[in-house]
C-alpha positions as CSV (number, residue, x, y, z in Angstrom):
1,M,6.0,4.2,27.0
2,L,6.8,6.8,24.3
3,T,6.3,10.3,25.7
4,S,7.3,12.7,22.9
5,L,6.0,13.3,19.4
6,L,9.5,12.7,18.3
7,S,10.0,9.4,20.2
8,D,9.2,7.2,17.3
9,A,11.6,9.1,15.0
10,Y,14.5,8.8,17.5
11,A,13.7,5.2,18.4
12,H,13.9,4.5,14.6
13,H,17.2,6.4,14.4
14,V,18.8,4.2,17.1
15,W,17.1,1.0,15.9
16,A,18.1,1.4,12.3
17,T,21.7,2.1,13.2
18,I,21.9,-0.9,15.5
19,R,20.3,-3.1,12.8
20,Q,22.8,-1.9,10.3
21,L,25.7,-2.5,12.7
22,D,24.3,-6.0,13.2
23,A,24.2,-6.6,9.4
24,C,27.9,-5.4,9.1
25,A,29.2,-7.4,12.1
26,A,29.8,-10.5,9.9
27,L,31.8,-8.6,7.3
28,D,35.5,-9.2,7.0
29,E,38.2,-6.5,7.0
30,A,38.2,-6.2,3.2
31,Q,34.4,-5.8,3.1
32,L,34.4,-3.2,5.9
33,A,37.0,-1.3,3.9
34,T,34.7,-1.1,0.9
35,T,34.2,2.4,-0.4
36,V,31.7,3.7,-3.0
37,P,32.2,6.9,-4.9
38,G,30.0,9.7,-3.6
39,T,29.8,8.3,-0.1
40,Y,31.5,9.3,3.2
41,G,34.2,6.6,3.1
42,S,34.6,3.0,3.9
43,I,31.7,1.0,5.4
44,L,33.5,1.0,8.8
45,D,34.5,4.7,8.6
46,T,30.9,5.6,7.8
47,L,29.5,3.6,10.6
48,R,32.0,5.2,13.0
49,H,31.0,8.6,11.6
50,V,27.3,7.9,12.2
51,V,27.9,6.9,15.9
52,D,30.4,9.7,16.4
53,G,27.8,12.1,15.1
54,D,25.3,10.7,17.6
55,V,27.8,11.2,20.4
56,F,28.4,14.7,19.3
57,Y,24.7,15.7,19.0
58,L,23.9,14.2,22.4
59,N,26.8,16.0,24.0
60,I,25.6,19.4,22.5
61,L,21.9,18.9,23.3
62,R,22.5,17.5,26.8
63,G,24.9,20.3,27.6
64,G,26.9,18.3,30.1
65,E,30.2,16.5,30.3
66,P,31.1,15.1,26.9
67,E,30.8,11.3,26.5
68,P,34.3,9.9,26.0
69,F,34.4,8.4,22.5
70,D,37.4,7.5,20.3
71,K,35.7,6.6,16.9
72,D,39.0,5.5,15.4
73,A,39.4,2.8,18.0
74,C,35.9,1.4,17.7
75,D,34.9,-1.9,16.2
76,I,31.4,-2.9,15.3
77,P,30.5,-4.4,18.8
78,T,31.7,-1.2,20.5
79,L,29.7,1.0,18.1
80,R,26.7,-1.1,18.7
81,A,27.0,-0.8,22.5
82,V,27.2,3.0,22.2
83,M,24.0,3.1,20.1
84,V,22.2,0.7,22.5
85,A,23.1,3.1,25.4
86,H,21.9,6.1,23.3
87,G,18.4,4.8,22.9
88,P,17.2,5.7,26.5
89,L,19.3,8.9,26.4
90,W,17.5,10.2,23.4
91,Q,14.1,9.3,24.9
92,E,15.0,11.0,28.2
93,L,16.2,14.1,26.3
94,L,13.0,14.2,24.3
95,A,10.8,13.6,27.3
96,G,12.5,16.5,29.0
97,Y,11.5,18.8,26.2
98,E,7.8,17.8,26.4
99,G,6.0,20.4,28.4
100,A,9.1,22.1,29.6
101,D,9.1,25.8,29.1
102,P,11.1,27.3,27.3
103,A,13.3,24.2,26.5
104,A,10.5,22.7,24.3
105,D,10.5,25.8,22.1
106,P,12.1,24.7,18.7
107,A,13.5,28.2,18.4
108,T,15.6,27.9,21.6
109,D,19.2,28.7,20.7
110,V,21.5,25.8,21.4
111,V,25.2,26.8,21.4
112,E,28.1,24.6,20.5
113,Y,31.4,25.9,22.0
114,E,34.1,24.8,19.5
115,D,37.7,24.1,20.4
116,N,38.9,26.9,18.1
117,G,37.2,29.5,20.2
118,Y,34.1,29.9,18.0
119,E,30.5,29.4,19.0
120,T,28.0,27.9,16.7
121,H,24.4,28.8,17.3
122,A,21.4,26.9,15.9
123,P,17.8,26.5,17.0
124,L,16.9,23.3,18.9
125,G,14.5,22.2,16.2
126,V,17.2,22.5,13.5
127,R,19.6,20.5,15.6
128,L,17.0,17.8,16.3
129,G,16.3,17.5,12.6
130,Q,20.0,17.3,11.8
131,V,20.4,14.3,14.0
132,L,17.9,12.4,12.0
133,Y,19.1,13.6,8.6
134,H,22.7,12.7,9.4
135,G,21.9,9.2,10.5
136,T,19.6,8.5,7.6
137,D,22.0,9.9,5.0
138,H,25.0,7.8,6.1
139,R,23.0,4.6,6.7
140,S,21.8,4.9,3.1
141,Q,25.5,5.2,2.0
142,V,26.4,2.0,3.9
143,N,23.4,0.2,2.3
144,T,24.7,1.3,-1.1
145,A,28.1,-0.1,-0.3
146,L,26.6,-3.4,1.0
147,T,24.7,-3.6,-2.3
148,T,27.9,-3.3,-4.3
149,L,29.2,-6.2,-2.4
150,G,26.2,-8.3,-3.4
151,I,24.9,-8.2,0.2
152,E,21.2,-7.5,0.8
153,P,21.1,-4.5,3.1
154,P,19.0,-4.6,6.2
155,A,15.4,-3.3,6.0
156,I,15.7,-0.1,8.0
157,E,12.8,2.1,6.9
158,G,10.4,3.7,9.4
159,W,7.8,1.1,8.3
160,D,10.2,-1.7,9.1
161,I,10.5,-0.8,12.8
162,A,6.7,-0.5,13.1
163,R,6.2,-3.9,11.4
164,D,9.0,-5.3,13.6
165,D,7.4,-4.3,16.9
166,G,3.8,-5.0,15.7
167,R,2.5,-1.5,15.5
168,M,2.0,-1.6,11.8
169,Y,0.1,-4.4,10.0
170,T,-2.1,-5.0,7.0
171,I,-5.5,-6.5,7.1
172,P,-6.9,-7.9,3.9
173,T,-10.2,-6.3,2.9
174,P,-12.9,-8.4,1.4
175,Q,-13.2,-8.0,-2.3
176,G,-16.8,-7.1,-3.2
């Protein structure tokens, strides 16, 4: 049962990434190396970057021991397994914010302690928004690269997950 106003958005984020990874699982090495001007990098590098970003954001927001992750060593099945594991983690994190005071305050300062000795401060609401933006932006880039290969990209819009799980449907209305 979804417990947060953001549950659907984060369920979509994880689902869309997994769906895209599944679509790319059948690509050969040359196809995975495809790059398109104006995008992050190759298809594989972009997928690794999306999942690495997810690992990073969860580490910062959970404030615990960092999840071990070597993006450069990951293949598609490994990336997929990481995202599958992240689904419940995002839902648990979001549920923890619901009704929790002051953690649910979107203005709560979340601090990232960087290896270079600096601290980056940003409000919780901004960080949560960045997670969704980051995934959406780079999944779009992968879809662009797939299109250049003549491959139909997976349907990964918010509407698609709702249709997929039966929560969105269309009923024809009688024409009068």
